[in-house]
C-alpha positions in Angstrom: 15.6 -18.0 -15.6 18.3 -15.4 -15.1 17.5 -12.1 -16.4 19.6 -8.8 -16.2 17.6 -5.1 -15.9 18.8 -1.8 -17.6 16.8 1.4 -16.6 17.8 4.7 -16.9 17.1 8.3 -15.0 15.3 10.7 -17.7 17.6 12.1 -20.6 19.8 9.2 -20.7 20.2 6.1 -23.0 20.6 2.8 -21.8 20.2 1.1 -24.6 24.0 0.9 -25.7 24.8 -0.8 -22.7 22.5 -3.4 -22.8 23.0 -4.5 -26.1 27.0 -5.0 -24.8 26.0 -6.5 -21.8 23.9 -9.2 -23.6 26.2 -9.8 -26.2 29.4 -10.1 -23.7 27.2 -12.6 -21.3 24.9 -14.3 -24.4 21.9 -13.5 -23.1 18.9 -12.4 -25.3 17.8 -8.9 -25.5 14.3 -7.5 -25.0 13.6 -4.0 -25.5 10.3 -2.2 -24.9 9.8 -1.6 -28.3 10.0 -6.0 -28.8 7.9 -6.2 -26.1 5.3 -4.0 -28.1 5.9 -5.9 -30.9 4.9 -8.7 -29.4 2.3 -7.8 -27.8 0.9 -6.7 -30.8 1.6 -9.6 -33.2 -0.1 -11.9 -30.1 -3.2 -9.7 -29.7 -4.0 -7.5 -32.4 -2.4 -4.8 -35.0 -2.8 -1.4 -33.3 -3.1 -2.8 -29.8 -0.6 -1.8 -26.7 0.2 -3.3 -23.6 -2.5 -2.1 -21.4 -2.2 0.0 -18.5 -4.3 -1.9 -15.9 -2.3 -4.8 -15.9 0.7 -3.8 -17.5 3.3 -6.0 -15.3 1.4 -9.2 -15.3 1.6 -8.6 -19.5 4.9 -8.1 -19.3 5.7 -10.8 -16.9 4.0 -12.8 -19.3 6.0 -12.1 -22.5 9.2 -12.2 -20.9 8.2 -15.6 -19.2 8.0 -17.1 -23.0 11.3 -16.1 -24.0 12.9 -17.3 -20.5 12.4 -20.6 -21.1 14.2 -20.7 -24.2 17.3 -17.8 -23.4 18.5 -16.1 -20.5 17.3 -12.4 -20.7 18.5 -8.8 -20.9 15.8 -6.5 -20.8 15.8 -2.8 -21.1 12.2 -2.1 -21.6 10.1 0.5 -18.4 9.4 -0.8 -14.8 11.8 -4.2 -14.5 12.8 -3.1 -11.3 9.3 -3.7 -10.6 8.7 -6.6 -12.2 11.4 -8.8 -10.9 12.3 -7.5 -7.4 11.8 -10.4 -5.4 13.2 -12.6 -8.3 16.6 -14.0 -6.7 18.4 -15.3 -10.4 17.7 -11.1 -11.2 20.0 -8.2 -11.4 18.7 -4.8 -11.3 21.0 -2.3 -13.0 20.3 1.7 -13.0 22.6 4.3 -15.4 22.4 7.9 -13.7 23.9 10.7 -14.1 23.4 14.8 -12.5 20.8 16.7 -14.1 23.0 19.3 -15.2 24.6 15.9 -17.5 21.4 15.0 -18.7 20.6 18.4 -19.9 23.7 18.7 -21.3 22.9 15.6 -23.5 19.4 16.6 -24.4 21.1 19.8 -26.1 23.1 17.8 -28.0 20.4 15.2 -29.5 17.7 17.6 -29.7 19.4 21.0 -29.9 17.9 22.8 -27.7 19.4 25.5 -25.4 19.8 24.5 -21.9 16.1 26.4 -20.3 14.6 24.7 -22.9 17.2 21.5 -22.1 16.2 21.9 -18.3 12.3 22.2 -19.2 12.6 19.2 -21.4 13.8 17.0 -18.7 11.7 18.2 -16.4 9.0 17.1 -18.4 10.4 13.9 -19.2 10.8 13.3 -15.5 6.9 13.8 -14.6 6.1 11.9 -17.0 8.2 9.3 -16.2 6.7 9.8 -12.7 2.8 9.3 -14.0 4.2 6.0 -16.1 5.1 4.8 -13.1 1.8 6.0 -10.8 -0.6 4.7 -13.1 0.9 0.9 -13.7 3.5 0.4 -10.2 1.9 2.8 -7.7 4.8 4.3 -7.8 6.1 7.6 -8.6 9.9 7.1 -9.0 13.1 4.5 -8.6 14.0 3.8 -4.9 17.8 2.8 -4.4 16.4 -0.2 -2.8 15.1 -1.9 -6.2 18.9 -1.5 -7.9 21.7 -3.8 -7.3 23.9 -1.5 -8.9 24.0 1.5 -10.3 26.2 3.5 -12.7 27.2 7.1 -13.1 27.0 7.8 -16.8 29.2 11.2 -16.1 32.7 8.7 -15.1 31.7 5.2 -16.9 31.6 5.2 -20.9 28.7 2.6 -22.6 31.6 0.0 -22.5 32.8 0.0 -19.5 29.4 -0.3 -17.8 28.3 -2.7 -19.7 31.6 -4.8 -18.6 30.6 -3.7 -15.3 27.5 -4.8 -15.3 28.5 -8.2 -17.0 31.1 -8.5 -13.3 28.4 -7.8 -11.4 26.1 -10.2 -13.1 28.9 -13.0 -12.8 29.7 -11.9 -9.6 26.1 -12.8 -8.8 25.8 -16.2 -10.6 22.9 -14.9 -12.4 24.2 -17.0 -15.8 24.4 -20.3 -14.2 21.1 -19.8 -13.2 19.1 -22.9 -15.0 16.0 -21.7 -17.9 12.4 -21.5 -16.5 11.4 -24.6 -16.9 7.9 -25.8 -19.2 5.8 -25.8 -16.1 6.3 -22.8 -14.5 6.3 -20.8 -17.6 3.2 -22.4 -17.7 1.7 -21.9 -14.3 2.9 -18.2 -15.0 0.9 -17.3 -18.3 -2.0 -19.2 -16.5 -2.1 -17.0 -14.0 -1.1 -13.6 -15.4 -4.0 -14.5 -17.6 -6.5 -15.2 -14.7 -5.3 -11.8 -13.2 -6.1 -10.0 -16.7 -9.6 -12.0 -17.0 -10.6 -10.5 -13.1 -9.2 -7.0 -14.1 -11.1 -6.9 -17.0 -8.9 -6.4 -19.7 -9.6 -6.4 -23.4 -9.3 -9.8 -25.6 -7.1 -10.6 -28.0 -8.0 -9.9 -31.8 -10.6 -7.3 -30.5 -12.9 -9.4 -28.7 -14.7 -7.6 -25.8 -17.0 -8.2 -23.7 -21.1 -7.8 -24.6 -22.3 -4.8 -22.6 -24.7 -7.1 -21.0 -25.0 -7.7 -16.8 -23.1 -11.4 -15.2 -25.3 -12.3 -12.5 -22.0 -13.2 -10.5 -18.2 -11.9 -10.9 -17.1 -15.2 -11.6 -19.1 -15.3 -14.6 -17.2 -12.7 -15.7 -14.0 -13.5 -14.8 -15.2 -17.2 -16.6 -16.3 -14.9 -20.0 -12.8 -13.2 -20.0 -11.0 -16.5 -19.6 -13.1 -17.8 -22.8 -12.1 -14.9 -25.0 -8.1 -14.9 -24.0 -7.9 -18.6 -25.0 -10.3 -17.6 -28.2 -13.0 -19.9 -27.4 -16.7 -18.4 -28.9 -19.2 -18.0 -26.6 -22.8 -17.3 -25.6 -24.7 -16.0 -21.9 -27.4 -18.0 -20.5 -28.5 -18.2 -24.6 -31.6 -20.4 -23.7 -33.5 -22.0 -20.7 -34.7 -25.8 -20.7 -38.4 -26.1 -19.0 -38.3 -29.3 -16.6 -41.8 -29.1 -14.8 -45.5 -27.7 -15.5 -48.3 -27.1 -13.6 -51.5 -29.0 -14.5 -52.3 -26.7 -17.5 -49.3 -27.3 -19.1 -47.2 -23.7 -18.1 -43.9 -23.8 -17.3 -43.1 -23.4 -13.1 -39.1 -24.6 -13.6 -36.5 -24.4 -16.3 -33.1 -24.5 -16.3 -30.9 -22.0 -17.8 -27.3 -23.0 -17.8 -24.4 -19.8 -17.6 -23.1 -20.5 -20.9 -23.2 -22.3 -24.0 -20.0 -23.6 -26.0 -20.6 -23.7 -29.9 -17.3 -25.3 -30.8 -17.5 -28.2 -28.4 -21.6 -28.2 -28.2 -21.6 -27.5 -24.7 -23.4 -26.3 -21.8 -21.5 -25.1 -19.5 -23.1 -23.9 -15.3 -20.8 -22.2 -13.4 -20.9 -22.1 -9.6 -18.1 -21.3 -6.8 -20.7 -23.0 -4.4 -19.2 -25.9 -2.2 -19.8 -28.9 -3.7 -21.6 -30.0 -0.8 -24.5 -27.2 -1.4 -25.2 -27.7 -4.9 -27.7 -31.0 -4.8 -30.4 -29.4 -5.7 -28.7 -27.4 -8.6 -27.4 -31.4 -9.2 -30.9 -32.6 -9.0 -31.9 -29.9 -11.3 -29.7 -30.9 -14.3 -30.4 -34.5 -14.1 -33.8 -33.6 -14.5 -32.7 -31.6 -17.8 -30.2 -34.7 -19.1 -33.6 -37.2 -18.3 -35.8 -34.6 -20.5 -33.2 -33.6 -23.4 -30.6 -36.5 -23.8 -29.3 -34.8 -26.5 -28.3 -31.8 -24.2 -24.7 -32.0 -23.4 -24.8 -29.8 -19.8 -21.6 -29.7 -17.5 -21.2 -28.4 -13.6 -18.0 -26.4 -13.9 -16.2 -25.6 -10.0 -14.6 -22.3 -10.2 -11.5 -23.9 -8.5 -11.4 -27.1 -10.3 -11.7 -25.3 -13.2 -8.5 -23.3 -13.0 -6.6 -26.5 -11.6 -7.8 -28.1 -14.8 -6.7 -25.1 -17.4 -3.5 -25.1 -15.6 -2.4 -28.7 -16.0 -4.3 -29.4 -19.3 -5.2 -25.8 -20.8 -8.5 -25.0 -21.9 -9.5 -26.9 -24.6 -8.4 -30.2 -23.3 -10.5 -29.5 -20.4 -13.5 -28.5 -22.1 -12.6 -32.0 -23.7 -12.1 -34.1 -20.8 -15.5 -32.2 -18.8 -17.7 -33.7 -21.5 -16.7 -37.3 -21.3 
């Protein structure tokens, strides 16, 4: 996987430089607008990339593209998304405030004072945007490998400098992201988003109820992300009665998955500590042989999803 991120200070435009660099490197250009469109298409109309989990969502979408193409990313937050990735070149387009204010005067028909105010507002908006998504208020020099002064470099020359830097670092020689690496990134991202409670695709939201354990909410979020219908504790199964026929013990599985006709009991306990739970489930199966119920151990469940995907995992556990 090879990726070049191109960012710019407020008031500057990096898109044309990124486009030319992508063209000359034969990389795929990915813009912020394209990312927003991908997110809306996958989730639902009118959706925007959430503030919580922004880095995870963008990383997942770029990873999907990187399995087929090397990328030039001209969007927000690029330097923070790949700061530890060796196959990445991070480029920043800079210029003195006077130059950036001058560009705003030309683009927006402003006088000098109005342009200065507009530039200050853009800088404040950028700081706020970074703060809520990355807990940073600005890009530090250490987050870039190459800085180009727009006062001295036109778009074509700047793009050529980006290409030369990428070739010097042998960025284009990197292999594409492997299918297994891309699948691992996708699962890890979805799991982190589930833990953050980021809204699921298709406008699906969790019911307004309290889950008995945080792991259950994470599991429900994962089901939503994979578009698997579920019901939470929909039914209790009596397994013991007193002499007068009153129920003294019952089992209430955590989830029911209608598509698979499967009840799920989720546990984070060590398997050595679930003897009592297994005994109760064994009794349930004896009394209700038509009911399919399985225990999901969270770690095993996560490993299976990564390896097979959620639907295949459910089918395997039913066997």
